[in-house]
Backbone bond lengths (Angstrom), bond angles and torsions (degrees), N, CA, C in turn:
res aa  C-N    CA-C-N  psi(-1)  N-CA   C-N-CA  omega(-1)  CA-C   N-CA-C  phi
1 X - - - 1.465 - - 1.525 109.39 -
2 X 1.326 117.39 133.81 1.454 122.43 179.96 1.533 109.37 -96.72
3 X 1.307 116.35 140.23 1.452 121.90 -177.94 1.527 109.50 -119.78
4 X 1.310 115.15 140.82 1.458 119.91 169.45 1.518 106.97 -82.76
5 X 1.317 116.62 111.92 1.466 120.44 -169.98 1.519 112.78 -68.60
6 X 1.320 117.80 -29.99 1.467 119.53 -168.79 1.525 114.67 -109.58
7 X 1.319 118.60 -4.15 1.466 119.46 -178.79 1.533 109.69 -66.03
8 X 1.337 116.02 144.48 1.457 121.53 179.85 1.522 109.71 -128.45
9 X 1.325 115.55 125.13 1.459 122.02 174.29 1.525 107.59 -115.49
10 X 1.329 115.94 120.58 1.471 119.90 -178.28 1.525 111.00 -60.95
11 X 1.327 117.09 -35.42 1.459 120.34 -178.83 1.523 110.88 -67.26
12 X 1.328 117.03 -46.98 1.463 119.88 179.07 1.528 110.75 -66.82
13 X 1.327 115.96 -38.90 1.461 120.14 179.76 1.525 110.80 -62.42
14 X 1.326 116.64 -45.49 1.465 120.68 179.43 1.517 111.35 -63.29
15 X 1.325 116.65 -37.84 1.463 121.17 179.51 1.529 111.30 -64.78
16 X 1.327 116.67 -42.39 1.462 120.86 179.25 1.535 111.14 -66.26
17 X 1.322 116.64 -42.69 1.472 120.24 179.47 1.518 110.48 -64.27
18 X 1.340 116.31 -42.54 1.465 120.45 -179.79 1.521 110.67 -61.35
19 X 1.327 117.00 -42.20 1.465 121.60 -179.27 1.529 110.66 -62.17
20 X 1.319 116.79 -46.06 1.459 120.36 -178.26 1.527 111.77 -68.40
21 X 1.322 117.25 -38.09 1.461 120.35 179.02 1.525 111.69 -64.99
22 X 1.313 116.95 -37.22 1.462 120.25 178.63 1.523 110.69 -63.61
23 X 1.324 116.76 -36.37 1.467 120.57 177.66 1.525 109.88 -64.30
24 X 1.324 116.98 -42.82 1.460 120.99 -179.83 1.523 111.18 -65.52
25 X 1.331 116.67 -44.50 1.466 121.04 -175.90 1.521 112.45 -68.85
26 X 1.327 117.57 -21.97 1.472 119.74 178.49 1.520 111.65 -71.28
27 X 1.323 116.87 -19.63 1.462 120.80 -179.87 1.527 108.88 -91.65
28 X 1.338 116.48 100.43 1.463 120.16 -177.91 1.514 112.06 -65.30
29 X 1.332 115.95 -36.39 1.459 118.90 178.64 1.515 111.73 -63.30
30 X 1.339 116.58 -38.95 1.459 120.43 179.95 1.526 110.71 -67.11
31 X 1.334 116.53 -42.68 1.467 120.70 178.85 1.524 110.31 -62.38
32 X 1.354 116.56 -41.37 1.466 120.30 178.50 1.518 111.01 -62.22
33 X 1.329 117.25 -39.45 1.457 120.77 178.63 1.522 112.03 -65.35
34 X 1.338 116.52 -25.88 1.456 120.28 178.16 1.525 111.34 -74.79
35 X 1.327 116.15 -45.26 1.456 120.15 -167.69 1.534 114.21 -93.00
36 X 1.325 118.83 -31.97 1.458 119.49 -177.00 1.527 113.14 -62.40
37 X 1.343 120.00 -45.79 1.475 118.43 179.05 1.525 112.95 -62.80
38 X 1.326 117.32 -38.24 1.460 119.01 -179.23 1.520 110.54 -69.49
39 X 1.351 117.02 -30.14 1.456 120.16 175.46 1.531 110.48 -66.72
40 X 1.328 116.28 -36.19 1.458 120.76 177.42 1.523 110.56 -63.50
41 X 1.321 115.85 -46.97 1.461 120.58 -178.38 1.524 110.99 -68.38
42 X 1.331 116.50 -39.16 1.463 120.37 -173.65 1.520 113.03 -82.86
43 X 1.324 117.62 -28.95 1.454 119.60 -173.85 1.512 115.52 -110.84
44 X 1.325 116.86 -51.84 1.466 120.35 -172.53 1.525 112.09 -83.99
45 X 1.318 117.05 -45.06 1.464 120.34 -176.97 1.532 113.06 -60.07
46 X 1.340 119.31 -42.65 1.476 117.73 177.10 1.522 113.22 -59.27
47 X 1.327 116.86 -38.63 1.463 119.66 178.73 1.517 111.04 -62.71
48 X 1.334 116.96 -42.43 1.457 120.82 179.91 1.526 111.44 -65.01
49 X 1.322 115.97 -41.44 1.465 119.61 -178.68 1.521 111.02 -66.68
50 X 1.322 116.57 -44.30 1.461 119.27 -179.52 1.528 111.16 -66.64
51 X 1.325 116.44 -38.52 1.466 119.33 177.34 1.518 110.25 -65.57
52 X 1.321 117.05 -42.33 1.453 121.08 179.75 1.510 112.86 -66.24
53 X 1.320 116.57 -25.41 1.468 119.30 -179.61 1.515 112.12 -68.40
54 X 1.347 116.68 -15.61 1.443 119.35 179.66 1.512 113.82 88.76
55 X 1.326 117.77 -7.24 1.460 120.30 -179.29 1.519 110.35 -70.84
56 X 1.337 115.93 -38.14 1.461 119.35 -178.55 1.521 111.41 -79.42
57 X 1.313 117.66 -34.64 1.461 119.46 -173.19 1.526 112.49 -103.06
58 X 1.347 115.82 -1.98 1.457 119.06 174.42 1.503 114.98 77.33
59 X 1.330 118.06 17.98 1.462 121.37 178.56 1.520 108.63 -122.67
60 X 1.347 118.89 155.03 1.455 119.25 -176.52 1.519 113.17 -62.64
61 X 1.337 118.18 -53.35 1.457 121.18 175.69 1.520 113.20 71.78
62 X 1.341 115.90 150.76 1.465 121.20 -179.88 1.516 111.20 -64.59
63 X 1.350 115.88 -44.75 1.460 119.47 -179.85 1.521 110.31 -62.56
64 X 1.347 115.54 -35.55 1.456 118.83 179.12 1.517 111.48 -62.17
65 X 1.344 117.60 -41.84 1.457 121.02 177.91 1.523 110.68 -62.85
66 X 1.326 115.49 -39.52 1.465 118.99 179.99 1.518 111.31 -66.12
67 X 1.343 116.82 -39.03 1.459 120.00 -179.75 1.523 111.08 -66.48
68 X 1.339 116.99 -35.83 1.464 120.05 175.79 1.526 109.84 -58.56
69 X 1.342 116.48 -46.21 1.455 121.17 177.79 1.525 111.10 -62.54
70 X 1.337 115.67 -40.04 1.452 121.24 179.11 1.527 110.56 -60.26
71 X 1.323 116.94 -43.68 1.463 121.39 179.92 1.531 110.65 -65.40
72 X 1.321 116.86 -39.33 1.459 120.73 -178.86 1.527 112.18 -64.62
73 X 1.342 117.04 -26.20 1.460 120.93 -177.90 1.527 112.82 -89.96
74 X 1.301 117.59 -0.67 1.461 120.55 -179.24 1.526 110.37 -67.29
75 X 1.333 117.79 148.14 1.468 120.09 176.67 1.522 111.04 -66.07
76 X 1.311 115.19 162.98 1.459 120.30 -174.54 1.527 112.17 -60.68
77 X 1.330 117.45 -35.27 1.460 119.90 -178.97 1.524 111.98 -60.75
78 X 1.345 116.09 -35.64 1.459 119.79 -179.37 1.524 110.59 -81.60
79 X 1.335 117.56 -39.46 1.464 119.24 179.06 1.521 111.19 -63.69
80 X 1.330 116.43 -34.05 1.463 119.46 175.04 1.529 111.06 -67.57
81 X 1.321 115.25 -31.93 1.461 120.79 179.56 1.526 111.82 -64.65
82 X 1.334 116.16 -33.81 1.470 120.02 -177.46 1.522 112.56 -107.79
83 X 1.319 117.24 9.43 1.460 120.30 -174.25 1.523 112.36 -62.39
84 X 1.310 117.07 -32.93 1.463 120.40 -176.81 1.526 112.84 -82.56
85 X 1.322 117.62 -3.48 1.462 121.55 -177.75 1.525 110.61 -90.50
86 X 1.316 115.66 154.79 1.456 120.44 174.13 1.524 110.08 -71.65
87 X 1.338 116.76 171.82 1.468 119.52 -179.78 1.528 111.35 -59.07
88 X 1.309 117.47 -47.65 1.471 120.52 179.69 1.520 110.97 -60.36
89 X 1.316 116.89 -42.40 1.457 120.39 179.79 1.528 111.43 -65.59
90 X 1.321 116.41 -37.67 1.465 120.06 177.33 1.524 111.16 -62.73
91 X 1.336 116.05 -43.77 1.463 120.63 179.36 1.523 110.16 -60.59
92 X 1.319 116.11 -47.13 1.463 119.97 179.60 1.523 111.32 -62.01
93 X 1.314 115.45 -47.94 1.465 120.25 -174.82 1.529 111.37 -63.82
94 X 1.323 115.83 -52.15 1.468 120.21 -176.23 1.529 111.00 -64.67
95 X 1.318 117.06 -41.43 1.465 120.04 -179.46 1.518 111.26 -65.58
96 X 1.329 116.62 -46.91 1.460 120.54 -176.85 1.511 112.41 -69.88
97 X 1.324 117.50 -40.66 1.456 120.94 -172.65 1.522 112.19 -83.78
98 X 1.325 117.39 -42.36 1.471 119.84 -171.39 1.524 114.06 -107.16
99 X 1.312 117.37 -41.65 1.463 119.08 -173.98 1.520 112.11 -65.31
100 X 1.336 118.14 -41.18 1.457 121.07 -174.23 1.528 113.98 -86.33
101 X 1.313 117.80 -8.42 1.468 120.03 -175.79 1.533 113.80 -55.24
102 X 1.358 119.87 -46.57 1.476 118.53 -178.07 1.522 113.77 -63.83
103 X 1.340 118.27 -26.93 1.457 120.39 179.98 1.527 111.42 -58.93
104 X 1.314 116.40 -33.09 1.464 120.85 -175.27 1.528 112.56 -81.97
105 X 1.305 117.29 4.01 1.457 121.45 173.52 1.525 112.19 -104.15
106 X 1.315 117.01 -24.19 1.466 120.66 -176.11 1.527 112.41 -69.51
107 X 1.337 117.24 -46.18 1.456 119.56 -173.90 1.518 113.38 -68.24
108 X 1.333 120.83 -46.30 1.464 118.22 177.84 1.516 112.58 -61.14
109 X 1.345 116.20 -32.79 1.465 119.04 177.67 1.522 111.05 -66.88
110 X 1.338 117.44 -45.53 1.469 120.45 -178.65 1.525 111.24 -65.68
111 X 1.328 117.82 -37.36 1.464 120.71 178.44 1.524 110.12 -66.79
112 X 1.328 116.55 -43.50 1.465 119.87 179.05 1.515 112.46 -61.56
113 X 1.331 116.70 -38.65 1.465 121.00 178.41 1.522 110.83 -65.27
114 X 1.331 116.52 -45.58 1.464 120.58 -178.08 1.526 111.86 -62.38
115 X 1.318 116.84 -40.92 1.460 120.26 -177.35 1.525 112.26 -75.86
116 X 1.318 117.05 -46.09 1.463 119.78 -175.88 1.522 111.96 -71.56
117 X 1.336 117.47 -26.89 1.454 119.81 178.78 1.512 113.17 -66.53
118 X 1.326 116.37 -23.51 1.477 120.83 -179.27 1.525 112.39 -118.58
119 X 1.325 118.13 12.06 1.467 120.76 -175.99 1.526 111.75 -62.04
120 X 1.316 115.63 -49.00 1.471 119.60 -179.94 1.519 110.36 -72.87
121 X 1.344 116.74 -37.83 1.460 120.64 179.85 1.529 110.57 -62.96
122 X 1.326 116.32 -36.97 1.462 119.65 178.72 1.515 111.88 -61.70
123 X 1.319 116.91 -39.71 1.468 120.50 176.51 1.533 110.25 -65.45
124 X 1.332 115.28 -38.03 1.466 119.24 -179.02 1.524 110.97 -68.13
125 X 1.339 117.41 -46.46 1.463 120.32 -178.89 1.519 111.53 -68.40
126 X 1.327 117.19 -29.55 1.458 120.67 177.99 1.520 113.04 -84.50
127 X 1.331 115.60 1.81 1.470 122.45 178.60 1.528 111.94 57.60
128 X 1.328 115.13 36.30 1.459 119.77 176.32 1.526 111.69 -115.32
129 X 1.345 116.45 -4.43 1.454 119.40 -176.77 1.523 111.89 -66.28
130 X 1.332 117.42 -44.60 1.454 120.25 -178.68 1.519 111.17 -60.78
131 X 1.340 115.92 -42.61 1.468 119.84 178.69 1.516 110.53 -63.97
132 X 1.332 116.37 -41.55 1.458 120.83 -179.57 1.525 110.87 -64.20
133 X 1.331 116.72 -41.83 1.458 120.16 -178.47 1.524 112.19 -68.31
134 X 1.318 116.79 -27.94 1.460 121.01 179.11 1.520 112.76 -88.61
135 X 1.308 117.78 -6.26 1.466 120.91 -179.54 1.526 109.86 -76.33
136 X 1.336 116.59 158.24 1.476 119.97 -177.12 1.527 113.43 -79.42
137 X 1.326 116.66 51.95 1.460 121.16 174.94 1.521 107.68 -111.07
138 X 1.308 116.61 144.62 1.454 120.32 -179.68 1.525 110.53 -76.43
139 X 1.313 115.67 164.42 1.464 120.06 176.83 1.528 110.90 -61.17
140 X 1.325 115.50 -39.54 1.465 119.38 -179.43 1.521 110.81 -64.37
141 X 1.325 117.61 -40.65 1.460 121.10 179.02 1.520 110.89 -64.75
142 X 1.325 116.19 -43.38 1.460 120.05 -178.37 1.529 110.85 -64.29
143 X 1.328 116.51 -48.12 1.461 120.24 -177.77 1.534 111.71 -68.28
144 X 1.337 115.75 -43.83 1.461 118.67 -178.28 1.524 111.30 -64.53
145 X 1.330 116.73 -36.60 1.464 119.63 178.47 1.530 110.40 -63.80
146 X 1.332 116.75 -39.89 1.463 120.15 178.36 1.528 111.37 -66.08
147 X 1.329 116.32 -43.92 1.461 120.75 -179.11 1.522 110.59 -62.99
148 X 1.338 116.76 -47.86 1.467 120.47 -178.56 1.520 110.64 -65.26
149 X 1.335 116.90 -43.86 1.461 120.52 -179.13 1.524 111.26 -61.89
150 X 1.324 117.31 -40.49 1.462 120.52 -178.96 1.526 112.52 -72.73
151 X 1.319 117.46 -19.85 1.465 120.69 -179.93 1.522 112.77 -91.77
152 X 1.328 118.29 -21.62 1.468 121.13 -175.78 1.530 112.92 -65.99
153 X 1.354 120.74 -49.12 1.468 119.51 -177.21 1.531 113.60 -57.55
154 X 1.327 117.08 -45.26 1.453 119.76 179.93 1.523 112.13 -65.25
155 X 1.330 116.08 -38.59 1.460 120.35 178.54 1.521 110.95 -65.65
156 X 1.333 116.90 -45.84 1.464 120.24 -179.87 1.526 111.39 -65.04
157 X 1.330 116.82 -41.39 1.463 120.06 178.62 1.524 110.48 -61.04
158 X 1.326 116.76 -39.39 1.465 120.32 178.89 1.517 111.21 -68.73
159 X 1.320 116.96 -37.99 1.468 119.61 177.59 1.524 111.28 -64.20
160 X 1.322 116.43 -40.52 1.470 119.72 175.49 1.526 110.17 -62.83
161 X 1.331 116.09 -44.14 1.456 120.27 177.50 1.519 112.05 -60.88
162 X 1.308 117.00 -38.19 1.467 121.86 177.67 1.534 111.05 -62.30
163 X 1.327 116.06 -41.07 1.466 120.38 178.05 1.536 110.43 -63.04
164 X 1.334 116.16 -45.05 1.467 120.57 179.35 1.522 110.54 -66.09
165 X 1.313 116.28 -43.05 1.467 121.23 179.76 1.524 111.00 -60.02
166 X 1.323 116.63 -40.77 1.463 120.53 179.28 1.521 110.93 -62.60
167 X 1.330 116.31 -41.65 1.466 119.80 178.73 1.519 110.57 -64.26
168 X 1.346 116.48 -46.66 1.462 120.79 -178.88 1.525 110.67 -60.64
169 X 1.325 116.71 -45.50 1.463 120.39 -178.12 1.530 110.81 -61.99
170 X 1.315 116.32 -44.57 1.466 118.73 -178.22 1.525 112.02 -69.54
171 X 1.334 117.17 -36.00 1.465 119.68 178.36 1.526 110.62 -67.57
172 X 1.330 116.60 -43.53 1.459 120.95 -175.83 1.527 111.72 -74.32
173 X 1.325 116.10 -42.03 1.466 119.44 -172.38 1.522 113.70 -99.94
174 X 1.325 117.01 -11.10 1.463 120.51 -176.08 1.516 114.74 -51.22
175 X 1.352 120.04 -47.91 1.470 120.27 -178.93 1.526 113.22 -59.79
176 X 1.344 117.04 -35.35 1.458 120.31 -179.70 1.530 111.47 -82.19
177 X 1.342 116.30 -36.22 1.463 120.96 -177.41 1.521 112.92 -86.79
178 X 1.317 116.52 6.55 1.468 122.34 177.13 1.534 112.27 64.11
179 X 1.337 115.93 44.59 1.461 120.23 174.12 1.513 112.98 116.83
180 X 1.325 115.39 -170.67 1.463 122.09 179.89 1.524 109.87 -71.85
181 X 1.316 116.41 128.34 1.460 119.66 -177.44 1.531 113.36 -138.09
182 X 1.316 117.03 -16.62 1.471 121.10 -176.75 1.536 108.78 -108.76
183 X 1.351 118.20 141.07 1.471 128.97 11.71 1.528 113.19 -86.84
184 X 1.310 114.18 157.28 1.461 122.14 173.97 1.531 107.34 -92.90
185 X 1.343 119.02 161.86 1.479 121.14 -177.83 1.520 114.08 -53.02
186 X 1.323 117.01 -34.68 1.465 120.76 179.35 1.521 111.73 -53.85
187 X 1.315 117.05 -40.41 1.457 120.91 -175.77 1.520 112.89 -73.42
188 X 1.296 118.36 -28.38 1.461 120.13 175.36 1.530 110.18 -64.36
189 X 1.330 116.48 -39.92 1.461 120.32 177.34 1.525 110.30 -67.44
190 X 1.332 116.15 -42.55 1.463 120.96 179.71 1.529 111.68 -60.60
191 X 1.330 116.38 -49.76 1.456 120.96 -172.35 1.524 112.82 -77.35
192 X 1.315 116.98 -41.72 1.462 119.64 -172.02 1.527 113.57 -97.95
193 X 1.312 118.15 -5.59 1.468 121.07 174.16 1.518 111.19 -116.75
194 X 1.332 116.50 -57.03 1.464 120.16 -172.99 1.525 112.50 -69.68
195 X 1.331 117.61 -42.42 1.470 120.29 -177.59 1.535 111.93 -62.53
196 X 1.349 120.62 -49.65 1.475 118.58 177.72 1.520 112.96 -61.98
197 X 1.331 117.00 -40.08 1.465 119.78 -179.60 1.523 111.30 -65.06
198 X 1.318 117.18 -40.90 1.464 120.56 177.80 1.526 110.84 -66.15
199 X 1.325 117.51 -40.71 1.461 120.88 178.46 1.517 110.70 -61.65
200 X 1.319 117.09 -42.61 1.466 120.89 177.68 1.527 111.23 -64.44
201 X 1.327 115.96 -38.87 1.467 119.95 -178.27 1.520 111.76 -63.99
202 X 1.329 117.06 -50.03 1.465 119.18 -177.37 1.529 110.65 -67.71
203 X 1.332 117.18 -33.01 1.465 119.85 177.21 1.525 110.53 -66.70
204 X 1.330 117.42 -43.30 1.467 120.94 178.93 1.518 111.44 -63.54
205 X 1.334 116.01 -43.81 1.459 119.96 -177.34 1.525 111.53 -66.98
206 X 1.329 116.77 -45.92 1.467 119.80 -178.93 1.518 110.84 -67.46
207 X 1.331 117.33 -38.27 1.459 120.16 177.76 1.529 110.64 -64.96
208 X 1.331 117.01 -39.27 1.469 120.11 176.42 1.520 110.66 -61.72
209 X 1.333 117.60 -40.06 1.465 121.23 176.03 1.525 110.63 -60.98
210 X 1.332 116.82 -45.27 1.463 120.86 -176.29 1.524 111.92 -65.30
211 X 1.328 117.00 -27.77 1.464 120.45 178.82 1.522 112.20 -77.36
212 X 1.320 116.32 -24.34 1.461 120.45 -174.23 1.522 112.67 -99.01
213 X 1.327 117.87 -31.61 1.463 121.30 -174.62 1.516 111.55 -84.50
214 X 1.323 115.17 153.70 1.464 120.63 -178.99 1.527 111.02 -73.11
215 X 1.318 116.86 -42.67 1.458 121.01 -178.06 1.522 109.60 -104.01
216 X 1.331 118.46 123.15 1.460 121.32 -175.10 1.517 113.75 -62.72
217 X 1.362 117.52 -29.02 1.454 119.03 179.45 1.518 112.16 -64.31
218 X 1.334 116.17 -26.74 1.461 119.68 178.84 1.520 111.34 -64.14
219 X 1.330 116.83 -30.73 1.467 120.26 -179.74 1.525 110.90 -64.00
220 X 1.335 115.90 -42.83 1.462 119.41 178.99 1.520 111.07 -65.92
221 X 1.333 116.76 -39.94 1.457 120.20 179.94 1.522 111.21 -65.16
222 X 1.331 116.71 -41.77 1.460 119.42 177.02 1.523 110.97 -68.49
223 X 1.346 115.33 -37.57 1.460 119.21 178.18 1.514 112.15 -61.58
224 X 1.333 116.73 -33.55 1.464 120.36 179.72 1.523 112.31 -64.26
225 X 1.324 116.35 -19.67 1.463 119.16 177.20 1.525 111.04 -64.08
226 X 1.353 116.55 -22.49 1.457 120.04 178.80 1.520 110.78 -64.37
227 X 1.334 116.39 -26.65 1.462 119.63 -177.82 1.527 112.31 -68.58
228 X 1.328 116.85 -25.98 1.464 119.11 -177.16 1.535 112.32 -63.79
229 X 1.338 119.31 -44.29 1.473 117.42 174.93 1.526 112.96 -60.96
230 X 1.339 117.19 -34.29 1.459 120.40 178.96 1.526 110.77 -68.71
231 X 1.339 116.12 -39.34 1.464 119.68 175.96 1.524 110.09 -65.20
232 X 1.339 115.80 -37.87 1.463 119.81 177.08 1.531 110.58 -63.24
233 X 1.328 116.95 -37.03 1.464 120.36 176.39 1.523 111.04 -61.86
234 X 1.340 115.66 -40.70 1.461 119.77 179.90 1.527 110.95 -61.35
235 X 1.342 116.68 -48.20 1.463 119.65 -179.02 1.529 111.27 -68.59
236 X 1.338 116.53 -33.37 1.455 119.11 176.70 1.514 110.93 -63.18
237 X 1.335 115.58 -39.16 1.459 119.88 176.68 1.526 110.59 -68.67
238 X 1.340 115.93 -43.06 1.461 120.23 -176.59 1.528 112.08 -62.52
239 X 1.346 116.90 -35.53 1.460 120.30 -177.74 1.532 112.83 -95.63
240 X 1.340 115.30 6.16 1.459 118.71 174.96 1.508 115.12 80.92
241 X 1.333 118.55 13.63 1.452 120.90 179.73 1.520 112.16 -83.31
242 X 1.316 116.29 -22.78 1.463 121.61 -177.16 1.520 108.29 -148.28
243 X 1.323 116.44 148.33 1.459 119.51 -177.45 1.525 110.21 -136.74
244 X 1.324 114.80 135.94 1.452 121.35 -178.07 1.533 109.72 -80.75
245 X 1.315 116.56 66.16 1.453 118.98 176.17 1.526 109.04 -87.22
246 X 1.325 116.00 178.20 1.463 120.24 -174.29 1.518 111.60 -63.83
247 X 1.319 117.55 -37.03 1.462 120.87 179.41 1.527 111.01 -63.58
248 X 1.325 116.32 -46.77 1.467 120.60 179.95 1.525 111.16 -60.76
249 X 1.325 117.26 -45.54 1.461 121.11 -177.76 1.513 111.26 -66.63
250 X 1.340 117.80 -40.36 1.457 121.10 -179.81 1.522 111.28 -65.98
251 X 1.331 117.27 -45.51 1.462 121.22 178.98 1.527 110.44 -63.66
252 X 1.339 116.01 -42.96 1.465 120.04 178.25 1.521 110.86 -61.65
253 X 1.333 117.56 -40.00 1.455 120.80 177.57 1.515 112.10 -61.24
254 X 1.330 117.25 -42.08 1.466 120.92 178.50 1.524 111.12 -63.98
255 X 1.335 116.09 -40.58 1.473 120.35 178.18 1.525 110.35 -64.77
256 X 1.330 117.27 -40.97 1.462 120.90 -179.64 1.524 111.84 -64.73
257 X 1.324 117.55 -35.48 1.466 120.36 177.29 1.521 110.30 -61.01
258 X 1.330 116.50 -46.37 1.466 120.77 179.37 1.530 110.64 -64.26
259 X 1.327 116.60 -44.85 1.465 120.13 -179.28 1.527 111.60 -63.74
260 X 1.317 117.67 -37.23 1.458 120.32 177.97 1.520 111.53 -62.17
261 X 1.314 116.38 -43.62 1.468 120.18 179.53 1.523 110.77 -64.71
262 X 1.324 116.54 -42.62 1.470 120.54 -179.16 1.525 110.74 -66.20
263 X 1.332 117.35 -44.73 1.464 120.66 -177.61 1.517 111.92 -67.79
264 X 1.339 117.20 -37.49 1.465 118.40 178.65 1.526 110.17 -66.88
265 X 1.325 116.78 -39.53 1.464 119.74 176.83 1.521 110.85 -62.80
266 X 1.352 116.73 -38.58 1.460 120.35 178.43 1.524 111.20 -67.31
267 X 1.338 117.02 -41.32 1.463 120.38 178.35 1.520 110.97 -63.97
268 X 1.323 116.33 -38.42 1.468 120.27 179.00 1.516 110.93 -65.88
269 X 1.322 116.28 -33.51 1.460 120.33 -179.26 1.533 111.59 -69.34
270 X 1.333 117.50 -38.26 1.466 119.78 -177.28 1.539 111.89 -87.18
271 X 1.327 117.19 -6.04 1.462 119.96 -179.12 1.521 109.86 -69.28
272 X 1.332 115.76 130.52 1.462 121.40 -178.22 1.526 108.67 -138.82
273 X 1.321 117.07 108.49 1.474 121.20 -177.68 1.529 111.72 -60.47
274 X 1.310 116.96 -42.94 1.458 120.18 -176.38 1.513 110.72 -64.74
275 X 1.323 116.95 -42.44 1.464 120.81 179.85 1.509 110.78 -63.29
276 X 1.334 117.76 -42.27 1.451 120.91 -179.96 1.533 111.29 -65.67
277 X 1.319 116.07 -40.85 1.457 120.06 -178.97 1.525 111.62 -65.70
278 X 1.327 116.51 -32.61 1.457 120.32 -176.42 1.516 113.41 -92.58
279 X 1.344 117.29 -14.25 1.465 120.14 -177.16 1.512 110.15 -71.12
280 X 1.304 116.20 146.92 1.449 119.95 -179.34 1.504 114.34 -104.02
281 X 1.365 117.24 -8.81 1.468 122.09 -176.15 1.527 109.62 46.42
């Protein structure tokens, strides 16, 4: 049977994504692993950081000293942004807007890696891979459905975390900030542009690894290497070497769009139905 490798049908694509998502949602343990860590980052960790800063408890605190240093290292564009705020307001604003931003990129990336590293293996162990490969779906539809499906859980978990984080920030900082003020426009770009694009990127890259490597577990291990640049971003932000301002996020989003297109094309090139059908994993 001959297949058109690049044809895309929205109906078939939606059907494949729906099928894979239902498999993921049936696993309660997997869903819990997605949402519990993001709840920790979005709900509990901000409370600990703000309390440690001394603003809530009225003491200087070690974290408070570190945040002062963090504010001093901010670029002029950001310091001008908070210049009219009091010290307490500056601490709240800078911590909520800039310090926590990298945290919301780590979890969707790790979820995408975990899912995409075993996406093909799951079909093989469930004895549905052969049927899927013989079905009248194109290579592009099959791969794109896997990439999108593996990126959705991490993206949704982060969006839920963003909603919780916004509530926590406004409840904790509202009395000092004179009412509800978060999220700021920067965070809408971060959450609704950068997070989905990053989730798609790590899913495409890990899936490409799984198609090329002999052992599927190697794909997940290589995919985990993607987390190191994200961790480096966090420390760069923490030490004032880099800042998640609107320019940085917008440029990064544009780069991720290009990388997603390139990686999907590369994954499509290495995709081989016959090899997958004959592989024993």
